[in-house]
C-alpha positions as CSV (number, residue, x, y, z in Angstrom):
1,M,178.0,13.0,58.2
2,K,180.7,12.7,60.5
3,K,183.1,15.0,57.5
4,R,180.5,17.7,58.6
5,F,182.1,18.4,62.0
6,L,185.7,17.7,60.9
7,S,185.2,20.0,58.1
8,L,183.7,22.7,59.9
9,L,186.4,22.0,62.4
10,L,189.1,22.4,59.6
11,T,187.4,25.7,58.6
12,L,187.8,27.2,61.9
13,L,191.4,26.3,61.7
14,M,191.8,27.9,58.4
15,A,190.1,31.3,59.6
16,L,192.0,31.2,63.1
17,T,195.3,30.6,61.3
18,C,194.6,33.8,59.1
19,T,192.6,35.9,62.0
20,F,194.1,35.3,65.3
21,P,197.8,36.6,64.7
22,A,196.1,39.4,62.6
23,L,193.9,40.3,66.0
24,A,197.0,39.5,68.2
25,A,199.1,42.1,66.5
26,G,196.7,44.8,65.2
27,E,196.6,48.2,67.1
28,D,193.2,47.2,68.5
29,F,194.2,44.5,70.3
30,T,196.9,43.5,72.6
31,Y,198.1,40.1,73.7
32,A,200.0,39.5,76.7
33,I,201.9,35.7,77.3
34,T,202.8,34.9,80.9
35,V,204.8,32.3,82.7
36,N,203.9,31.4,86.6
37,G,202.4,35.1,86.3
38,G,205.5,37.0,85.3
39,A,206.8,37.9,82.2
40,S,209.7,35.2,82.8
41,D,210.7,32.4,85.1
42,T,213.7,29.7,85.2
43,V,212.6,26.1,85.4
44,K,214.0,23.2,86.0
45,V,213.5,19.9,83.3
46,G,210.4,18.1,85.0
47,E,208.8,21.3,87.0
48,T,205.3,22.4,85.9
49,V,204.8,25.6,84.1
50,Q,201.6,27.5,83.8
51,V,201.5,30.0,80.5
52,A,198.9,32.2,80.4
53,L,197.6,33.7,77.4
54,T,195.9,37.5,77.9
55,L,193.9,39.1,74.6
56,T,192.6,42.1,75.6
57,C,190.5,44.2,72.9
58,N,191.7,48.4,72.9
59,T,188.6,49.2,71.8
60,G,186.6,48.3,74.8
61,D,184.9,45.6,72.6
62,T,184.7,41.7,74.0
63,F,186.7,39.0,72.1
64,N,185.3,35.4,72.7
65,L,185.3,32.3,71.2
66,Y,181.5,32.0,72.1
67,V,180.7,31.9,68.5
68,M,183.2,29.5,67.4
69,K,182.3,27.3,70.0
70,S,178.6,27.3,69.5
71,G,178.9,26.5,65.6
72,L,180.6,23.6,66.8
73,A,178.1,22.5,69.5
74,E,175.8,22.9,66.8
75,A,177.2,21.1,64.0
76,L,178.6,18.4,66.7
77,R,175.0,18.3,67.7
78,N,173.9,17.8,64.3
79,D,175.7,15.0,62.9
80,P,174.5,11.8,62.9
81,A,177.7,10.3,62.7
82,V,178.8,11.2,66.5
83,R,178.2,8.5,69.0
84,R,175.4,10.0,71.6
85,D,177.0,7.6,74.3
86,C,180.4,9.9,74.0
87,F,179.7,12.4,76.5
88,S,178.6,11.6,80.2
89,G,178.5,14.1,83.5
90,A,182.1,13.6,84.0
91,F,182.9,14.4,80.2
92,C,180.0,16.9,79.0
93,E,180.2,17.9,75.2
94,A,181.1,21.9,76.7
95,D,184.2,20.6,78.0
96,F,185.4,18.3,75.0
97,L,184.8,21.6,72.8
98,D,186.4,23.7,75.5
99,F,189.2,21.0,74.9
100,V,189.2,21.4,71.1
101,L,189.2,24.9,70.8
102,S,192.2,25.1,73.4
103,G,194.3,22.7,70.9
104,V,193.5,24.9,68.4
105,L,194.6,28.2,70.1
106,V,197.8,26.1,71.4
107,G,198.5,24.8,68.0
108,L,198.7,28.4,66.5
109,L,200.5,29.8,69.1
110,Q,203.1,27.1,68.4
111,Q,203.0,27.9,64.4
112,K,202.3,23.7,63.9
113,Q,201.6,23.3,60.2
114,D,199.6,20.0,61.3
115,C,196.7,19.6,63.1
116,G,196.7,15.7,62.9
117,V,196.6,14.6,66.5
118,L,193.8,17.1,67.5
119,L,192.0,16.1,64.8
120,E,192.6,12.5,65.2
121,V,191.7,12.7,69.2
122,V,188.1,14.3,68.1
123,R,188.2,11.1,65.7
124,R,188.7,8.9,68.3
125,T,186.2,10.6,70.8
126,V,182.9,11.1,69.0
127,Y,183.1,8.8,65.7
128,P,182.6,4.9,66.4
129,A,185.6,2.8,65.0
């Protein structure tokens, strides 16, 4: 059953791979990437850099990941192979799902062809060894 959550995650990855670039490049959406609050910055090796991605819908509609996150949450809760003790007050399910979705989006922005590391983090975090 643990394949159910991983399958849903892979499906999400494939869907985002196809739709996110189309949304970002389309006429109805504008996206901006800023570095340390500006269009560009010069940094030294070892310095911390803050990168922000802003996706704006030009038609006034909202674009959020709530539907995808809620689908992943439901799959996670319904998967009997998930360790029920893996989440706590300091590490809750919502934070884990935010981490997973962030990893997916960063991978897409970096045009990574492989999400093996993210999937391994998911496996080691929520499934028994």
